[in-house]
C-alpha positions as CSV (number, residue, x, y, z in Angstrom):
1,M,-29.3,3.3,41.3
2,R,-26.3,5.4,40.3
3,I,-24.2,2.3,39.8
4,L,-26.9,0.7,37.7
5,S,-27.2,3.8,35.6
6,T,-23.4,3.9,35.1
7,L,-23.4,0.2,34.0
8,L,-26.3,0.9,31.6
9,I,-24.6,3.8,30.0
10,G,-21.4,1.7,29.7
11,F,-23.3,-1.1,28.1
12,L,-25.0,1.2,25.6
13,L,-21.7,2.9,24.8
14,A,-20.0,-0.5,24.3
15,A,-22.8,-1.6,22.0
16,S,-22.5,1.6,20.1
17,L,-18.8,1.2,19.7
18,S,-19.2,-2.5,18.7
19,A,-21.4,-1.4,15.8
20,Q,-18.9,1.2,14.5
21,T,-18.5,1.3,10.7
22,L,-15.0,2.0,9.4
23,S,-13.3,1.7,6.0
24,I,-10.3,-0.6,5.9
25,P,-7.8,2.3,5.8
26,E,-9.6,3.8,8.8
27,I,-9.1,0.5,10.7
28,H,-5.4,0.7,10.1
29,G,-4.8,4.4,10.7
30,D,-1.5,5.8,9.8
31,G,0.7,3.8,12.2
32,H,1.7,0.3,13.1
33,V,-1.2,-0.2,15.6
34,P,-4.8,-0.3,14.4
35,T,-7.1,2.5,15.5
36,V,-9.6,0.0,17.0
37,P,-7.8,-3.1,18.5
38,N,-10.1,-5.6,20.2
39,R,-13.2,-3.8,19.0
40,E,-16.1,-5.1,16.9
41,I,-16.1,-3.2,13.6
42,T,-18.2,-3.3,10.4
43,T,-16.4,-2.8,7.1
44,Q,-16.6,-3.6,3.4
45,G,-14.2,-4.8,0.8
46,I,-13.7,-7.0,-2.3
47,V,-12.4,-10.5,-1.7
48,T,-9.0,-10.9,-3.4
49,L,-7.7,-14.3,-2.2
50,V,-9.3,-17.2,-0.4
51,L,-7.5,-20.0,1.4
52,E,-8.6,-22.8,3.7
53,D,-9.3,-20.9,6.8
54,R,-8.9,-17.2,5.8
55,F,-9.4,-14.7,3.1
56,W,-8.3,-11.2,2.2
57,V,-10.4,-8.2,1.3
58,Q,-9.3,-4.9,-0.2
59,A,-10.8,-1.5,-0.6
60,P,-10.8,-0.4,-4.2
61,D,-9.0,2.6,-5.7
62,I,-6.7,3.1,-2.7
63,D,-2.9,2.5,-2.9
64,R,-2.0,2.0,0.7
65,R,-3.5,0.5,3.9
66,A,-6.3,-0.9,1.9
67,G,-6.0,-4.7,2.6
68,L,-7.2,-6.8,5.6
69,A,-6.8,-10.4,6.5
70,V,-10.0,-12.2,7.7
71,L,-9.8,-15.4,9.8
72,T,-12.8,-17.8,9.7
73,E,-13.7,-20.7,11.8
74,G,-13.8,-23.0,8.9
75,R,-13.8,-22.8,5.1
76,P,-14.7,-19.3,4.0
77,S,-18.1,-18.9,2.4
78,V,-16.9,-16.3,0.0
79,G,-15.2,-16.3,-3.4
80,R,-12.7,-14.1,-5.2
81,G,-14.5,-11.0,-6.5
82,D,-17.2,-11.0,-3.9
83,R,-18.0,-7.6,-2.4
84,V,-18.7,-8.4,1.2
85,A,-19.8,-6.6,4.4
86,L,-18.0,-7.8,7.4
87,R,-18.7,-7.5,11.1
88,G,-16.1,-8.8,13.5
89,R,-13.4,-8.2,16.1
90,I,-10.2,-6.4,15.0
91,E,-7.2,-8.2,16.5
92,H,-3.6,-7.0,16.6
93,Y,-2.2,-10.6,16.7
94,L,1.3,-11.6,18.0
95,P,2.0,-15.3,18.5
96,D,3.0,-16.1,22.1
97,N,6.1,-18.1,20.9
98,R,7.4,-15.3,18.6
99,P,7.4,-12.2,20.9
100,T,9.7,-10.1,18.7
101,D,7.7,-10.6,15.4
102,L,5.6,-7.7,14.1
103,P,1.9,-8.0,15.2
104,V,-0.6,-8.4,12.4
105,T,-3.9,-6.6,12.2
106,R,-6.7,-8.9,11.2
107,M,-10.5,-9.5,11.6
108,V,-11.5,-12.6,13.5
109,Q,-14.5,-14.8,12.8
110,P,-16.8,-12.1,11.4
111,N,-20.4,-12.2,10.3
112,I,-20.2,-12.1,6.5
113,E,-22.8,-10.8,4.0
114,V,-22.1,-11.0,0.3
115,I,-23.4,-7.9,-1.3
116,A,-22.4,-8.6,-4.9
117,R,-20.6,-11.3,-6.9
118,D,-18.0,-11.2,-9.7
119,Q,-16.7,-7.7,-9.0
120,P,-13.4,-6.6,-10.5
121,V,-10.6,-7.0,-7.9
122,P,-8.5,-4.0,-7.1
123,A,-5.5,-3.5,-9.3
124,A,-2.2,-4.9,-8.0
125,V,0.5,-2.5,-6.9
126,L,3.6,-3.0,-9.2
127,I,6.8,-3.5,-7.3
128,G,10.1,-3.1,-9.1
129,P,11.9,-0.9,-11.6
130,D,8.7,0.3,-13.3
131,G,6.6,0.6,-10.1
132,V,7.2,1.3,-6.4
133,Q,10.7,0.7,-5.0
134,I,11.4,-1.1,-1.7
135,P,13.7,1.1,0.4
136,A,17.2,-0.1,1.2
137,S,16.8,0.9,4.8
138,L,15.3,-1.8,7.1
139,A,13.3,-0.3,9.9
140,P,11.7,2.9,11.2
141,A,13.4,5.0,13.9
142,A,10.3,4.3,16.1
143,F,7.3,2.1,15.8
144,D,5.0,4.6,17.5
145,A,5.3,7.1,14.7
146,P,3.3,7.4,11.5
147,L,4.4,5.0,8.7
148,K,7.0,6.3,6.2
149,P,6.8,3.7,3.4
150,E,9.3,5.6,1.2
151,D,11.9,5.5,4.0
152,N,12.2,1.9,5.2
153,A,11.2,-1.6,4.2
154,I,9.2,-2.5,7.3
155,D,6.9,0.6,6.8
156,F,6.8,-0.1,3.0
157,W,5.4,-3.6,3.5
158,T,3.2,-2.7,6.5
159,A,1.4,-0.1,4.2
160,L,0.8,-2.9,1.7
161,M,-0.4,-5.6,4.1
162,G,-3.3,-7.6,2.8
163,M,-3.1,-5.8,-0.6
164,R,-2.5,-7.2,-4.1
165,V,1.0,-6.6,-5.5
166,S,2.8,-7.8,-8.6
167,L,6.4,-8.6,-9.5
168,Q,6.7,-8.5,-13.3
169,T,10.5,-9.0,-13.4
170,N,12.4,-10.8,-10.6
171,R,15.4,-13.0,-10.0
172,V,15.8,-15.8,-7.4
173,V,18.4,-15.0,-4.7
174,G,17.6,-17.9,-2.3
175,P,16.8,-21.4,-3.5
176,T,13.3,-22.8,-2.8
177,S,13.1,-24.2,0.7
178,R,11.5,-27.3,2.0
179,F,8.5,-25.1,2.8
180,Q,8.2,-24.3,-1.0
181,E,9.1,-20.7,-0.3
182,T,11.6,-18.8,-2.5
183,W,13.4,-15.5,-2.0
184,V,13.6,-13.1,-5.0
185,V,14.5,-9.5,-5.7
186,A,12.5,-7.3,-8.1
187,G,14.0,-6.4,-11.4
188,N,17.3,-7.6,-13.0
189,N,19.9,-5.7,-11.0
190,H,20.7,-5.1,-7.4
191,R,23.4,-3.1,-5.5
192,N,24.8,-6.3,-3.9
193,L,24.4,-8.7,-6.8
194,G,27.3,-11.2,-7.2
195,R,28.4,-13.2,-10.2
196,F,26.4,-16.3,-9.1
197,G,23.2,-14.2,-8.8
198,T,23.3,-13.9,-5.0
199,V,22.9,-10.7,-3.0
200,A,25.5,-10.6,-0.2
201,A,24.9,-9.2,3.3
202,Q,27.1,-6.2,4.0
203,P,28.0,-4.5,7.4
204,D,25.1,-2.0,7.2
205,D,22.9,-3.7,4.5
206,F,21.1,-6.9,5.0
207,N,19.2,-6.4,1.8
208,P,15.7,-5.6,3.1
209,D,14.4,-5.4,-0.4
210,R,14.5,-9.2,-0.7
211,I,11.0,-10.6,-1.3
212,L,9.6,-13.9,0.0
213,V,7.4,-15.6,-2.6
214,Q,5.0,-18.2,-1.1
215,P,3.0,-20.5,-3.5
216,N,-0.7,-20.6,-3.1
217,P,-1.2,-23.5,-0.6
218,L,-4.2,-24.7,-2.6
219,L,-2.1,-25.0,-5.8
220,L,1.0,-26.8,-4.4
221,P,0.5,-29.9,-6.5
222,T,1.2,-27.6,-9.5
223,F,4.3,-26.0,-8.1
224,P,7.2,-26.2,-10.5
225,D,10.6,-27.7,-9.8
226,P,12.3,-25.9,-7.0
227,A,14.1,-22.8,-8.1
228,T,17.9,-22.3,-8.0
229,V,19.6,-19.0,-7.4
230,G,19.7,-17.1,-10.7
231,D,16.4,-18.5,-12.0
232,R,13.3,-16.3,-12.4
233,F,9.6,-16.6,-12.1
234,A,7.1,-15.5,-14.7
235,A,5.1,-12.5,-13.4
236,V,4.0,-13.1,-9.8
237,T,0.8,-11.5,-8.4
238,G,-0.4,-12.1,-4.9
239,V,-1.4,-10.7,-1.6
240,V,1.0,-9.4,1.1
241,D,1.0,-11.3,4.3
242,Y,3.3,-11.6,7.4
243,R,4.1,-14.9,9.1
244,F,7.1,-16.4,11.0
245,G,9.0,-13.1,11.1
246,N,8.8,-12.3,7.4
247,F,6.6,-10.3,5.0
248,R,5.6,-12.5,2.0
249,V,3.7,-12.4,-1.2
250,V,1.2,-15.3,-1.3
251,A,0.7,-16.0,-4.9
252,E,-2.8,-16.0,-6.4
253,H,-1.8,-18.4,-9.1
254,A,0.5,-21.3,-9.8
255,L,4.1,-20.2,-10.1
256,R,6.0,-20.7,-13.3
257,R,9.7,-21.1,-13.0
258,L,11.9,-19.7,-15.8
259,P,15.2,-21.6,-15.3
260,E,18.5,-20.1,-16.2
261,P,21.7,-22.0,-17.2
262,Q,23.8,-22.9,-14.2
263,T,27.5,-22.5,-14.0
264,A,29.5,-25.6,-13.3
265,I,31.2,-25.3,-9.9
266,S,34.8,-26.5,-9.2
267,S,37.8,-25.4,-7.3
268,R,40.7,-23.8,-9.2
269,L,43.1,-24.8,-6.3
270,S,45.0,-28.0,-6.0
271,G,47.8,-29.3,-4.0
272,D,51.3,-30.3,-5.3
273,S,54.8,-30.9,-4.1
274,D,55.1,-27.3,-2.8
275,H,51.5,-26.5,-1.9
276,L,49.3,-27.8,0.9
277,L,45.5,-27.8,0.4
278,V,43.4,-27.2,3.6
279,A,39.6,-27.2,3.5
280,S,36.7,-26.6,5.9
281,Y,33.3,-28.2,5.3
282,N,30.1,-28.4,7.5
283,V,28.5,-31.6,6.3
284,E,25.2,-31.1,8.2
285,N,24.5,-33.8,10.7
286,L,26.2,-36.6,8.8
287,N,25.6,-40.2,9.9
288,P,25.5,-43.5,8.1
289,V,22.1,-45.0,9.3
290,I,18.4,-44.7,9.0
291,E,17.5,-43.9,12.6
292,D,15.1,-46.0,14.6
293,F,12.0,-43.9,14.9
294,S,11.4,-45.1,18.5
295,A,14.9,-43.8,19.6
296,V,14.7,-40.2,18.2
297,R,12.9,-37.1,19.4
298,T,10.9,-36.1,16.3
299,P,10.1,-37.6,12.9
300,R,12.4,-35.0,11.3
301,D,15.4,-36.6,13.1
302,V,15.2,-39.7,10.8
303,D,17.3,-39.5,7.7
304,D,19.2,-41.6,5.3
305,A,22.4,-40.1,4.0
306,I,23.5,-43.3,2.2
307,G,20.2,-44.3,0.6
308,S,19.5,-40.7,-0.5
309,G,22.9,-40.4,-2.1
310,R,24.0,-37.5,0.2
311,M,27.0,-39.4,1.5
312,D,28.2,-40.2,-2.0
313,E,27.6,-36.6,-3.1
314,L,29.7,-35.2,-0.2
315,A,32.4,-37.7,-1.1
316,R,32.3,-36.6,-4.7
317,H,32.6,-33.0,-3.6
318,I,35.8,-33.8,-1.6
319,A,37.4,-36.1,-4.1
320,E,36.6,-34.2,-7.3
321,I,35.4,-30.6,-6.8
322,L,37.7,-29.8,-3.9
323,N,40.6,-31.7,-5.5
324,A,41.1,-34.0,-2.5
325,P,42.5,-31.5,0.1
326,D,45.3,-32.7,2.3
327,I,43.6,-31.7,5.5
328,I,39.9,-31.2,5.9
329,G,38.2,-29.7,9.0
330,L,34.7,-31.3,9.1
331,Q,31.9,-30.0,11.3
332,E,28.6,-31.7,12.2
333,I,29.9,-35.3,12.1
334,Q,27.4,-37.3,14.1
335,D,28.0,-40.5,16.0
336,G,27.5,-43.9,14.4
337,N,23.7,-44.1,15.0
338,G,22.9,-40.5,14.2
339,A,20.0,-38.9,16.2
340,E,19.2,-42.1,18.1
341,D,19.6,-41.1,21.7
342,S,21.9,-43.8,23.1
343,D,25.2,-44.3,24.9
344,L,27.0,-44.4,21.6
345,V,29.3,-41.4,21.0
346,S,31.9,-42.9,18.7
347,A,31.8,-41.6,15.1
348,D,34.0,-44.4,13.7
349,R,31.1,-45.9,11.7
350,T,30.2,-42.5,10.2
351,L,33.8,-41.7,9.3
352,A,34.4,-45.1,7.8
353,A,31.4,-44.7,5.6
354,L,32.5,-41.3,4.4
355,T,36.2,-42.1,3.8
356,T,35.2,-45.3,1.9
357,A,32.9,-43.3,-0.3
358,I,35.7,-40.7,-0.9
359,T,38.0,-43.5,-2.0
360,E,35.3,-45.0,-4.3
361,A,34.9,-41.5,-5.8
362,G,38.5,-41.5,-6.8
363,G,39.9,-39.7,-3.7
364,P,42.8,-40.7,-1.4
365,S,42.5,-43.0,1.5
366,Y,42.0,-40.5,4.3
367,A,42.8,-41.1,8.0
368,W,40.7,-39.3,10.6
369,L,41.1,-37.7,13.9
370,D,38.2,-37.6,16.3
371,L,38.0,-36.9,20.0
372,P,34.4,-37.8,20.8
373,P,32.3,-35.6,23.0
374,E,30.4,-36.6,26.1
375,R,26.9,-37.7,25.4
376,N,24.5,-34.8,24.5
377,A,27.0,-32.3,26.0
378,D,28.0,-30.3,22.9
379,G,24.6,-29.1,21.5
380,G,23.2,-29.8,18.1
381,Q,20.6,-32.3,17.2
382,P,19.7,-34.3,20.3
383,G,21.3,-37.8,20.3
384,G,23.6,-36.9,17.4
385,N,26.6,-35.9,19.4
386,I,28.0,-33.7,16.6
387,R,31.6,-32.8,16.7
388,N,34.5,-31.4,14.7
389,V,36.8,-34.0,13.0
390,F,39.9,-33.9,10.9
391,L,40.4,-36.0,7.7
392,Y,43.9,-36.0,6.5
393,N,45.9,-37.7,3.8
394,P,48.7,-39.6,5.4
395,A,50.5,-39.9,2.1
396,R,50.9,-36.1,2.1
397,V,50.9,-35.0,5.7
398,E,51.9,-36.4,9.1
399,L,49.8,-36.0,12.2
400,V,52.0,-35.0,15.1
401,T,51.7,-37.6,17.8
402,D,49.9,-36.4,21.0
403,S,49.1,-33.0,19.4
404,A,45.4,-33.5,19.4
405,R,43.2,-31.8,22.1
406,R,39.8,-30.2,22.5
407,L,39.4,-26.7,23.8
408,G,37.0,-26.6,26.8
409,G,35.9,-24.1,29.4
410,P,32.8,-21.9,30.0
411,A,32.9,-20.5,26.4
412,F,32.1,-24.0,25.0
413,A,29.4,-25.0,27.4
414,N,26.7,-26.9,25.5
415,S,28.5,-26.2,22.3
416,R,31.0,-28.0,20.0
417,K,34.5,-28.0,21.4
418,S,37.2,-26.7,19.1
419,L,39.6,-29.5,17.9
420,V,43.3,-28.7,17.7
421,A,45.9,-30.8,15.9
422,E,49.4,-30.3,14.4
423,F,50.4,-31.6,11.0
424,V,53.7,-31.7,9.2
425,F,54.1,-31.0,5.5
426,N,57.4,-30.6,3.7
427,G,59.0,-30.1,7.1
428,H,56.6,-27.3,8.0
429,R,54.7,-27.9,11.2
430,L,51.2,-26.4,11.2
431,V,48.8,-25.9,14.1
432,V,45.2,-26.2,12.8
433,I,42.2,-25.4,15.0
434,N,38.8,-26.7,13.8
435,N,35.8,-24.8,15.2
436,H,32.1,-24.8,15.2
437,F,31.0,-21.8,17.2
438,A,27.5,-21.5,18.8
439,S,24.6,-21.2,16.5
440,K,22.4,-18.2,15.9
441,G,19.3,-20.1,16.9
442,G,16.7,-17.9,18.6
443,S,17.8,-14.7,16.8
444,D,15.3,-11.9,16.3
445,P,13.8,-11.7,12.8
446,L,15.2,-8.9,10.6
447,F,11.6,-7.8,10.0
448,G,10.7,-7.7,13.7
449,Q,9.7,-5.1,16.3
450,R,13.1,-5.2,18.1
451,Q,15.6,-3.1,16.2
452,P,18.4,-3.7,15.7
453,P,17.7,-7.4,15.9
454,V,19.4,-9.3,18.7
455,E,21.4,-12.3,17.5
456,G,21.2,-15.6,19.4
457,D,24.3,-16.6,21.4
458,A,26.3,-13.6,20.1
459,E,28.2,-13.3,23.4
460,Q,29.1,-17.0,23.4
461,R,30.6,-16.8,20.0
462,Q,32.7,-13.8,21.1
463,A,33.8,-15.8,24.1
464,Q,34.7,-18.7,21.9
465,A,36.8,-16.5,19.7
466,R,38.7,-15.2,22.7
467,A,39.2,-18.8,24.0
468,V,40.8,-19.7,20.6
469,L,43.1,-16.7,20.8
470,D,44.0,-17.5,24.5
471,F,45.1,-21.0,23.4
472,A,47.0,-19.7,20.4
473,A,48.7,-17.1,22.6
474,G,50.2,-19.9,24.6
475,L,52.0,-21.4,21.6
476,N,55.6,-20.5,20.9
477,T,56.4,-18.0,18.2
478,D,57.2,-20.6,15.5
479,R,53.9,-22.4,16.0
480,R,51.9,-19.1,16.1
481,D,53.5,-18.3,12.7
482,R,52.1,-21.5,11.3
483,L,48.6,-21.3,12.6
484,V,45.3,-22.0,10.7
485,V,41.9,-21.3,12.4
486,L,39.0,-22.7,10.4
487,G,35.4,-23.9,10.6
488,D,31.8,-22.8,10.8
489,L,32.1,-19.7,13.0
490,N,28.4,-19.0,12.5
491,D,29.1,-15.3,12.0
492,H,29.8,-12.7,9.3
493,W,33.2,-11.6,8.1
494,F,32.3,-8.2,9.6
495,S,31.0,-9.5,13.0
496,E,32.5,-9.0,16.4
497,P,33.8,-12.6,16.8
498,L,35.7,-12.2,13.5
499,S,37.0,-8.8,14.6
500,I,38.2,-10.4,17.8
501,L,40.0,-13.1,15.9
502,T,41.7,-10.7,13.4
503,G,42.4,-7.9,15.7
504,D,44.6,-9.4,18.3
505,K,48.2,-8.2,18.5
506,T,49.7,-11.3,20.1
507,V,48.1,-13.7,17.6
508,P,47.5,-11.6,14.4
509,L,45.2,-13.6,12.1
510,H,44.2,-12.7,8.6
511,N,40.8,-13.6,7.1
512,P,41.4,-14.3,3.3
513,V,37.6,-13.9,2.8
514,T,38.1,-10.2,3.1
515,D,40.5,-10.2,0.1
516,L,37.5,-11.1,-2.1
517,P,35.0,-8.6,-3.6
518,S,32.4,-8.0,-0.9
519,R,29.6,-9.2,-3.2
520,E,31.3,-12.6,-3.6
521,R,31.7,-13.4,0.1
522,F,29.4,-16.2,1.0
523,T,29.3,-19.8,2.2
524,Y,25.7,-19.9,3.2
525,I,22.4,-18.4,2.1
526,F,19.8,-17.6,4.8
527,Q,16.4,-16.2,3.7
528,G,17.9,-14.9,0.4
529,N,20.9,-13.3,2.1
530,A,24.2,-14.7,1.0
531,Q,26.7,-14.6,3.9
532,A,30.2,-15.8,4.7
533,I,29.9,-17.6,8.1
534,D,32.5,-20.3,7.4
535,H,36.1,-19.1,7.4
536,I,39.7,-20.2,7.2
537,L,42.0,-17.7,9.0
538,V,45.8,-17.9,8.8
539,S,48.6,-16.3,10.7
540,Q,50.1,-13.1,9.3
541,A,53.3,-15.1,8.5
542,L,51.2,-17.4,6.2
543,K,49.2,-14.6,4.6
544,P,51.6,-14.2,1.6
545,A,51.6,-17.9,1.0
546,T,47.8,-18.2,1.1
547,E,45.2,-18.4,-1.7
548,L,41.5,-18.9,-0.9
549,A,38.6,-20.3,-2.9
550,L,34.9,-20.4,-1.8
551,I,33.1,-23.3,-3.5
552,P,29.3,-22.7,-3.8
553,I,28.2,-26.2,-4.5
554,N,25.3,-26.3,-2.1
555,S,24.0,-22.9,-1.1
556,L,22.7,-21.9,-4.6
557,N,20.6,-25.1,-5.0
558,P,17.4,-26.4,-3.5
559,R,18.8,-29.9,-3.4
560,Q,21.8,-29.8,-1.2
561,A,24.3,-32.3,0.1
562,A,24.8,-29.9,3.0
563,D,23.5,-26.5,3.9
564,H,27.0,-24.9,3.9
565,D,29.5,-24.5,1.2
566,P,33.1,-25.7,1.6
567,L,36.1,-23.5,1.3
568,V,39.7,-24.2,0.6
569,V,43.1,-22.5,1.1
570,K,46.2,-23.3,-0.8
571,L,49.4,-22.7,1.2
572,H,52.8,-22.3,-0.5
573,L,55.1,-24.4,1.7
574,P,58.0,-25.7,-0.3
575,E,60.3,-28.2,1.3
576,S,62.5,-26.6,3.9
């Protein structure tokens, strides 16, 4: 009998708790975790935005913690401006495949009662110079403490989750992605704003005040042309949401792009009788075929670099914009049948197509150096067998016979092997190492619950940097004094791998990127953060003879020939 009484009391208590009525701010509380997770709650709010399988409600006249996402089993039976009473389970949701994301508080499959129609929606919170400012600090000291929205960006956005916000003035700092998403900053100015309109990542500042603008999915047919860095949007009003590791503003309306004039991009550097031009360019999974769908892993592995014009555009970049460098370290050259998973590993067909296109664009007749990888042994797109390759102009430089080799060992397991070759120009013999270090795939999101975020394969990139130095240390003094280390190093100029490469006493290397203003250091834009992850390092002996140019012909634009920008150094090497 005592057991039955206890069960009955527990049942009545649970029933009482399931019927608890709370306001939306009371559901959230003052921290990151809702006050009533996994409990059935009754609440009220005004519907602000309705999508295919969810909607948002907001409590009026409250400036924080007033919004709530509501998931429905099918199309929501509510409209914007409805005042609704909701009874449903509060969930603190975290996807199983994204364990370091921030959990999202939401109500799941509620009973819905429309109390009144056509109610005024709560006013949007203005973000920007004339409204609330996003803090420049990224994360709280602890996630179990009360929110401090004025102190850090994560708490700032968490306090506004599910609420209406507005960006009256803004500027685009990351081009529109294939998901139709665009990164902006509020206002016209920013502490890390560069001359091309980018905001560059700094050692202690990854620009957490960037804002991801997502178009209303129901209005995508009316989305304007993709935005370029430097463009603006007319005033954007929407609801704050969090998905795939990022806070975002989901627009209530169609977005209107306000284009800005674009600066023509070209290199100021060119080679001549006394100057050698050396370039690095990640050409992003380049191959000359349309893959056979039956031979690839996923539909996204099928592409057409020739039919789309991408091959010709890359060739034009090399011939015209880069001024036909004498030596080019290419990364992400695929084999002759691209992502088709076959026994073919030769890239001769790919390189023949590219060098022919360069010649047709007015460039020289390049020769190439390729030491093919083993099948599917070097990472990258399955079946593509990406590798590092040298193009060189035999009319200007001579490849030293038997100088080519690939660096191996544990540091390069399942990763692109660095390619070494020696070239002679004006009697000067240069050792050039072409690298593509391990990617950052699998990194924690900046706006995540693990702080500081952990970067994918950071230790492997450090090991690869040490392996390059170990090889260089075995060269004689003359060859170490004529050393160039280039490529997609997949890390910042202020990262540990770059510190390893530039901090060695036996092989002292200089990174010319660090000679540029810090706001102008970028070869890639990731989620609105401009960052220098491609580099050309030179020996200290070459430093006085070196001039660098970063060429942002891809990263600023939504339509890109490759996702990285090329960079070029001009070396003063008069005939000896």
